[in-house]
C-alpha positions in Angstrom: -5.0 9.6 34.7 -7.0 12.5 35.8 -10.5 12.8 34.8 -10.5 16.4 34.0 -8.1 19.3 33.4 -5.3 19.6 30.6 -3.2 16.7 29.9 -0.2 16.6 31.7 3.4 17.4 30.2 4.7 14.1 31.6 1.7 12.0 30.2 2.2 13.8 26.6 5.8 13.5 26.5 5.8 9.6 27.6 3.3 9.0 24.5 5.8 11.2 22.3 9.0 9.2 23.4 6.7 5.8 23.2 6.2 6.7 19.7 9.7 7.7 18.7 11.0 4.5 20.3 8.5 2.5 18.2 9.7 4.2 15.0 13.3 3.6 15.6 12.5 -0.1 16.4 10.4 -0.4 13.0 13.5 1.4 11.2 15.9 -1.5 12.0 13.6 -3.8 9.8 14.3 -4.2 6.2 12.9 -1.8 3.6 11.0 -2.0 0.4 13.3 -3.6 -2.4 16.2 -4.1 -0.2 18.9 -6.0 -2.4 16.2 -6.7 -5.0 17.5 -5.2 -8.4 16.9 -3.8 -11.0 13.9 -1.8 -9.8 14.6 -2.2 -6.0 11.4 -0.5 -4.3 10.0 2.7 -2.6 13.2 3.2 -0.8 15.4 3.4 -3.9 12.5 5.7 -5.5 12.9 8.3 -2.8 16.5 8.0 -3.2 16.7 8.4 -6.8 14.2 11.4 -6.5 16.9 13.0 -4.3 19.5 12.2 -6.8 17.6 13.9 -9.6 16.7 16.9 -7.9 20.0 17.3 -6.2 22.0 17.3 -9.7 19.3 18.4 -12.2 17.7 22.0 -12.8 14.2 22.2 -11.8 12.8 22.2 -15.3 14.1 18.7 -15.9 12.8 17.2 -12.5 9.6 15.9 -14.4 10.7 15.6 -17.9 12.3 12.8 -19.6 16.0 13.4 -20.6 19.3 11.6 -21.0 19.9 12.4 -17.3 16.4 11.4 -16.2 14.9 8.0 -17.2 11.2 8.3 -16.3 10.6 4.3 -16.5 13.2 4.2 -13.6 11.2 5.8 -10.5 10.2 9.0 -12.4 9.0 11.8 -9.9 5.1 11.3 -9.5 4.3 13.6 -6.8 3.3 17.2 -6.8 5.9 19.9 -6.2 6.3 20.2 -2.4 7.4 16.5 -2.6 10.1 17.4 -5.3 11.1 20.5 -3.0 11.8 17.9 -0.1 13.7 15.7 -2.4 16.0 18.6 -3.4 16.6 19.6 0.2 17.5 16.3 1.4 19.4 15.6 -1.6 21.5 18.6 -1.0 21.9 17.7 2.5 23.0 14.1 1.4 25.4 15.5 -1.0 27.1 17.1 2.0 27.0 14.2 4.4 27.0 11.1 2.1 27.8 12.1 -1.4 27.6 8.5 -2.8 24.0 8.4 -2.0 23.1 11.1 -4.7 25.8 10.9 -7.4 24.3 11.2 -10.5 23.8 7.8 -12.5 26.5 6.0 -10.1 24.4 6.1 -7.0 21.6 3.7 -8.8 20.6 1.1 -6.4 23.2 2.5 -4.0 22.7 0.3 -0.5 24.9 0.7 2.5 24.4 1.0 6.5 25.3 4.6 6.3 22.8 5.2 3.5 20.1 3.2 5.4 20.8 5.4 8.7 20.8 8.6 6.5 17.3 7.7 4.8 15.8 6.4 7.9 16.9 9.7 9.8 15.3 12.0 7.1 11.9 10.3 7.6 11.9 10.2 11.3 13.0 13.9 11.1 10.3 15.0 9.0 7.7 12.8 11.0 8.8 14.6 14.3 8.5 18.2 12.5 5.3 17.8 10.7 3.2 14.8 12.0 3.8 15.3 15.5 2.7 18.7 16.0 -0.3 18.1 13.9 -1.3 15.2 16.2 -0.7 17.4 19.5 -2.8 20.1 17.8 -5.6 17.7 16.6 -5.6 16.0 20.2 -5.9 19.3 21.7 -9.0 20.3 19.5 -10.5 17.0 20.1 -10.6 17.4 23.7 -12.0 20.8 23.5 -15.4 20.8 25.3 -15.0 17.2 26.5 -16.3 16.1 29.9 -12.6 14.1 30.4 -10.3 16.3 28.3 -7.4 14.7 29.7 -8.5 11.2 28.5 -9.7 12.4 25.2 -6.5 14.3 24.7 -4.3 11.3 25.8 -6.0 8.4 23.7 -6.3 10.8 20.5 -2.7 11.5 20.7 -1.7 7.9 21.3 -4.0 6.9 18.4 -2.3 9.2 15.9 1.2 8.5 17.0 1.0 4.9 17.6 -1.2 4.0 14.2 0.4 0.7 13.2 0.0 1.2 9.5 1.4 4.5 9.1 4.5 3.5 11.1 5.0 0.2 9.3 4.7 1.9 5.8 6.8 5.0 6.6 9.5 3.6 9.0 9.6 0.2 7.6 8.4 0.0 3.9 9.7 3.7 3.5 7.8 6.6 2.5 7.1 10.2 3.6 3.1 9.8 4.1 3.7 11.8 7.4 4.0 15.0 5.7 1.0 15.0 3.7 -1.1 13.3 6.4 0.4 15.5 9.2 -0.6 18.7 7.1 -4.0 17.5 6.5 -4.5 16.5 10.2 -3.3 20.0 11.3 -6.0 21.4 8.8 -8.6 19.2 10.4 -7.7 20.4 13.7 -8.0 24.2 12.8 -11.3 23.7 10.7 -13.0 21.7 13.4 -12.0 23.9 16.4 -14.9 25.0 18.4 -14.1 28.7 17.4 -15.1 28.0 13.8 -18.7 27.4 15.1 -18.8 31.1 15.9 -21.5 33.0 13.6 -19.1 35.9 12.9 -16.9 36.3 9.9 -13.4 37.2 11.3 -13.4 34.5 14.2 -14.5 31.9 11.5 -11.9 33.0 9.0 -9.2 33.1 11.6 -9.4 29.2 11.7 -10.4 28.3 8.1 -7.8 30.3 6.5 -4.9 28.7 8.0 -6.8 25.3 7.6 -7.2 26.0 3.8 -3.3 26.9 3.6 -2.4 23.7 5.3 -4.7 21.4 3.3 -3.5 23.0 0.1 0.1 22.2 1.1 -0.9 18.8 1.8 -2.5 18.5 -1.7 0.6 19.7 -3.1 2.6 17.2 -1.5 0.9 14.2 -2.3 -2.1 14.3 -4.9 -3.8 11.3 -2.8 -4.8 14.0 -0.3 -7.8 14.5 -2.9 -9.3 11.9 -0.7 -10.1 14.5 1.8 -11.2 17.3 -0.5 -14.9 16.8 -0.7 -15.0 16.8 3.3 -13.1 20.1 3.5 -14.9 21.9 0.7 -18.3 20.8 2.1 -17.4 21.5 5.8 -15.9 24.9 4.8 -18.7 25.9 2.7 -21.4 24.9 5.3 -19.7 26.9 7.9 -19.6 29.9 5.5 -23.2 29.7 4.5 -24.0 29.8 8.3 -23.0 33.4 8.6 -25.8 35.9 8.8 -26.2 38.2 5.9 -25.2 37.6 2.1 -22.2 39.8 2.3 -20.6 37.8 5.1 -21.2 34.7 3.3 -19.8 35.8 0.1 -16.8 37.5 1.9 -16.0 34.1 3.7 -16.2 32.0 0.6 -14.3 34.6 -1.5 -11.6 34.6 1.0 -11.3 31.0 1.3 -11.0 30.9 -2.7 -8.3 33.4 -2.8 -6.4 31.7 -0.1 -6.5 28.5 -2.0 -5.4 30.1 -5.3 -2.6 31.8 -3.3 -1.3 28.8 -1.8 -1.2 27.0 -4.9 0.4 29.8 -6.9 3.1 29.9 -4.2 3.8 26.2 -4.6 4.0 26.0 -8.4 5.6 29.5 -8.9 9.1 28.0 -9.5 7.7 25.4 -12.1 5.7 28.3 -13.9 8.7 30.8 -13.8 10.8 27.6 -15.5 8.3 27.7 -18.4 4.8 26.0 -19.3 6.3 22.9 -20.3 7.9 22.2 -16.9 4.3 22.7 -15.3 2.6 20.4 -17.8 5.2 17.9 -17.2 4.2 17.7 -13.7 0.8 17.4 -14.5 1.4 14.6 -16.7 3.1 12.8 -14.0 0.9 13.2 -11.0 -2.3 12.5 -13.0 -1.1 9.1 -15.0 -4.4 8.6 -16.6 -2.8 6.2 -19.0 -2.5 3.6 -16.1 -5.2 1.2 -14.9 -7.9 1.3 -12.3 -5.7 -0.1 -9.4 -2.2 -1.5 -8.9 -1.1 -4.8 -7.6 -3.6 -6.4 -5.1 -5.7 -3.6 -3.4 -8.6 -4.3 -0.8 -11.3 -2.1 -2.9 -14.4 -2.9 -4.9 -12.6 -3.1 -8.1 -10.1 -5.5 -7.3 -12.7 -7.4 -5.3 -14.7 -7.8 -8.3 -12.0 -9.0 -10.6 -12.3 -12.5 -8.9 -15.3 -12.9 -11.5 -13.9 -12.9 -15.0 -16.6 -10.9 -16.4 -16.1 -8.3 -14.0 -12.3 -8.0 -14.4 -12.2 -4.3 -15.4 -8.6 -4.4 -16.2 -9.1 -6.9 -18.8 -12.5 -5.9 -20.1 -12.3 -1.9 -20.0 -10.0 0.3 -21.4 -8.1 2.8 -18.9 -10.2 5.6 -20.4 -13.6 3.6 -19.7 -12.2 2.6 -16.2 -11.4 6.5 -15.6 -15.0 7.5 -16.2 -16.6 4.6 -14.3 -14.6 5.2 -11.1 -15.1 9.0 -11.3 -18.8 8.4 -11.4 -19.0 5.8 -9.0 -16.9 7.8 -6.5 -18.8 11.0 -7.2 -22.1 9.3 -6.5 -20.9 7.9 -3.2 -20.0 11.3 -2.0 -23.4 12.7 -2.6 -25.0 12.2 0.8 -22.0 12.9 3.0 -21.3 16.2 1.3 -24.8 17.3 1.2 -24.9 16.5 5.2 -21.9 18.7 5.8 -23.1 21.6 3.9 -26.6 21.5 5.3 -25.7 20.6 8.8 -21.9 21.4 9.4 -20.4 20.3 12.8 -17.3 19.0 13.9 -18.6 15.3 14.1 -20.1 15.6 10.5 -16.5 16.8 9.3 -14.6 14.0 11.4 -16.7 11.4 10.0 -17.0 12.9 6.8 -13.3 12.9 6.1 -13.3 9.1 7.2 -16.2 8.4 4.7 -14.7 10.6 1.8 -11.4 8.9 2.2 -13.1 5.1 2.0 -15.1 6.4 -0.9 -12.1 7.2 -3.0 -10.1 4.2 -1.7 -13.0 1.7 -2.5 -13.9 3.4 -6.0 -11.6 5.8 -7.2 -9.1 5.5 -10.0 -5.2 4.3 -9.7 -5.6 3.1 -6.2 -2.8 1.5 -4.3 -2.9 -0.8 -1.1 -1.2 2.0 1.0 -3.9 4.5 0.1 -5.9 3.0 3.0 -3.6 5.2 5.3 -5.9 8.2 4.2 -9.0 6.7 5.9 -7.0 5.4 9.1 -5.4 9.0 9.9 -8.6 10.8 10.7 -10.2 7.5 12.2 -7.2 7.3 14.7 -8.2 10.7 16.4 -11.4 9.1 17.3 -10.0 6.3 19.4 -11.1 7.9 22.5 -14.9 8.0 21.4 -15.0 4.4 20.1 -11.9 2.4 21.0 -13.3 -0.7 19.9 -14.6 0.1 16.4 -11.6 2.6 15.6 -9.1 -0.2 16.9 -10.8 -2.7 14.6 -10.7 -0.6 11.6 -7.0 0.2 12.3 -6.4 -3.5 12.4 -8.3 -4.4 9.3 -6.4 -1.5 7.6 -3.1 -2.8 8.8 -4.1 -6.4 7.7 -5.0 -5.4 4.4 -1.5 -4.4 3.7 0.1 -7.6 5.1 1.1 -9.1 1.5 3.0 -6.0 1.1 4.5 -5.8 4.3 5.3 -9.5 4.4 7.2 -9.2 1.0 9.2 -6.2 2.6 10.4 -8.7 5.4 8.1 -6.6 8.1 6.2 -10.0 9.4 7.7 -9.4 12.9 7.2 -5.9 12.9 3.7 -6.3 11.9 2.9 -8.6 14.6 4.7 -6.3 17.2 2.4 -3.6 15.9 -0.7 -5.4 16.2 0.2 -6.5 19.8 0.8 -2.9 20.4 -2.6 -1.8 19.2 -4.4 -4.5 21.1 -2.9 -3.1 24.3 -3.9 0.5 23.4 -7.5 -0.3 22.7 -7.9 -2.4 25.9 -6.5 0.6 28.0 -8.6 2.9 26.0 -11.9 0.8 26.5 -11.6 0.5 30.0 -10.8 4.1 30.6 -14.0 5.1 28.5 -16.1 2.5 30.3 -14.6 3.9 33.6 -15.6 7.4 32.8 -19.2 6.3 31.3 -20.0 4.3 34.3 -19.3 7.3 36.7 -21.5 9.5 34.6 -24.2 6.9 34.0 -23.9 4.2 36.7 -27.4 2.6 35.8 -26.3 2.0 32.0 -24.5 -1.2 31.1 -21.5 -0.7 28.5 -23.4 -2.7 25.9 -26.6 -0.2 26.2 -24.4 2.9 25.9 -24.5 3.9 22.4 -26.6 6.4 20.5 -28.9 8.7 21.9 -32.6 8.1 21.6 -34.2 10.0 18.8 -37.3 12.1 19.2 -40.6 10.9 18.5 -40.9 13.5 15.7 -37.8 12.0 14.0 -38.4 11.1 10.1 -39.4 7.5 9.8 -36.6 6.8 7.5 -34.1 8.4 9.8 -35.4 6.4 12.9 -34.9 3.3 10.9 -31.3 4.1 10.2 -30.6 4.9 13.7 -32.1 1.8 14.9 -30.0 -0.3 12.4 -27.0 1.9 13.8 -27.9 1.2 17.2 -28.2 -2.5 16.6 -24.9 -2.5 14.7 -23.2 -0.8 18.0 -24.7 -3.5 20.3 -23.3 -6.3 18.1 -19.9 -4.5 17.6 -17.9 -6.7 20.3 -19.4 -9.9 18.6 -18.8 -8.8 15.0 -15.4 -7.5 15.8 -14.5 -11.1 17.6 -15.4 -12.8 14.5 -13.5 -10.4 12.1 -10.4 -10.9 14.3 -11.0 -14.6 14.2 -11.2 -14.7 10.6 -8.0 -12.4 10.1 -6.1 -14.9 12.3 -7.6 -18.2 10.3 -6.3 -16.4 7.0 -2.9 -15.7 8.8 -2.7 -19.4 9.9 -3.8 -20.8 6.6 -1.3 -18.5 4.8 1.6 -20.1 6.9 0.4 -23.6 6.7 -1.1 -24.4 3.4 0.7 -23.7 0.2 -1.5 -21.9 -2.5 -1.8 -23.9 -5.7 0.6 -23.5 -8.3 -2.0 -21.8 -10.6 -2.9 -19.2 -8.2 0.3 -18.0 -6.5 -1.4 -14.7 -5.3 -4.4 -16.6 -3.8 -3.7 -15.4 -0.2 -2.8 -11.9 -1.2 -6.2 -11.7 -2.9 -8.1 -13.4 0.1 -6.5 -10.9 2.4 -7.7 -8.2 -0.1 -11.2 -9.3 -0.4 -11.8 -10.0 3.4 -10.5 -6.5 4.4 -12.8 -5.0 1.5 -15.8 -6.6 2.8 -15.0 -4.7 6.3 -14.2 -1.4 4.6 -17.7 -1.6 2.9 -19.4 -2.1 6.2 -17.8 0.9 7.7 -18.6 2.9 4.7 -22.3 2.0 4.8 -22.4 2.9 8.6 -20.8 6.1 7.7 -23.4 6.9 5.1 -26.2 6.1 7.3 -24.7 8.6 9.8 -24.7 11.2 7.1 -28.3 10.2 5.8 -29.7 10.9 9.6 -27.6 14.1 9.8 -29.1 15.4 6.6 -32.6 14.6 7.7 -31.9 16.3 10.7 -31.0 13.8 13.3 -27.6 13.1 14.4 -26.7 9.8 16.0 -24.4 10.5 18.8 -22.5 8.6 21.4 -24.1 10.3 24.5 -21.8 8.5 27.0 -18.7 10.0 25.3 -16.7 13.1 26.8 -17.1 14.4 23.2 -20.3 13.4 21.7 -20.2 12.7 17.9 -23.2 14.9 17.4 -24.1 17.5 14.7 -25.5 19.7 17.1 -23.8 23.2 17.6 -22.0 23.8 20.9 -23.7 25.7 23.5 -21.9 28.8 22.8 -23.1 28.6 19.3 -26.4 28.3 20.1 -26.5 31.2 22.5 -24.8 33.0 19.7 -27.5 32.2 17.3 -30.0 33.5 19.7 -28.5 37.1 20.1 -29.2 39.8 17.7 -26.8 39.6 14.8 -23.5 41.3 15.3 -22.4 44.2 13.5 -20.8 43.8 10.0 -17.2 42.9 10.4 
């Protein structure tokens, strides 16, 4: 691969074709709830939503009625998901009517149905997620010393992320839509042009980013996991503008853009009456449920192994909701303050990851699949830290293994893990080769965080030393982690759990993964604490340094006299 210059069309085409092949191969495996009445699984849920939206008026999509039993997979995602179900349902009514016949299609399964349903996921994935991945890979390479390598491995990380492919094209969901919209928003908001301290260039990138992120929120409410990072980053950039008028104009324009986008998404329900809108809100925010579902690799589920900490048994849903909201808000104070005070591309990228992990570990009504929200922004960082990013992607996929095994996706899981291992190995070799060419006297184990100045605050210096020590120990720690995952897989195959604890291994998988997510979350908190104190730990041997320092063009712009009011 060329060291410099734009990524070649052949390279990007090869990555895209490989990603399409991997998705098709995964789709040949079973899906969630296959031949398991009466509720089946997520596959049937999405089919049922097509049935409801294609046959009932919009006002009845979220409301209980004789034709819409909400206890049987009632729609619980925001309006854009319902609009997609309507469009696909209308298409199914023409292409394969038995798929969406009202009432009679419940539990309908056939080879033709499977092809149609799998094809819809692949189509929206290609139309939404793939362009967003290409856009983000290009944005991440801007200013890199080796843009071709950064683009190629960022694109490969995004398109070959095992957890997303297994969930969308194996288990069956449409996460690619909300994640693709969020990644597109990230690419625009983090683009170097957004660092310019002028109003119009800033809004040319932030306003489209705000639209895309609002669309992501209106497709799946779990995109709220990213909301603190987007809010803090955009606010921080707006506050960097010279002059109170420009700052107020930027914040006002962003606010109006958000309101206008939400209004457009909700307008059909508003026209259908207030009760139709209230029905949507009741479905997408089910506060009557409890703090997590099934077995989840987060703190609340891990705490439940101790009877006196089992919140589902000892706290009401309302109390659990208040506790989780307070804990999540407290966990976001440092990264949000860091992004507002010292906004940068690196702070935003790591802020998205930190925010998603905070919500996954501590928020309310968490499902095991919600870890996808943390893995998506992490995937784009593959060229910067292949070992650590690959390890996080592996742990995230590992945390969902009980779900994937239940769906009959064990073989697909093994194949994706093997492909991830190859990708990480190639990315590490390419990064080390580039680093050696730039700094031949530094051994790979010594390349990592830049030395802090002697004037750095004492607390910041201690945090940076801890991060540097963790970076040096990363290969050993990752090896031990992988060995632990292998041991758990082996034990689950060879040793039958006690009859009293049939879910023993599912809980052990979640607990093991939770400790790793907590370690990653603490490292991200430390990074943002350093950034908040004025020193940004950075990977100086990477083409695109993970640094909060403004790019050279922004520094020079700051030294120029203030531009005329836009």
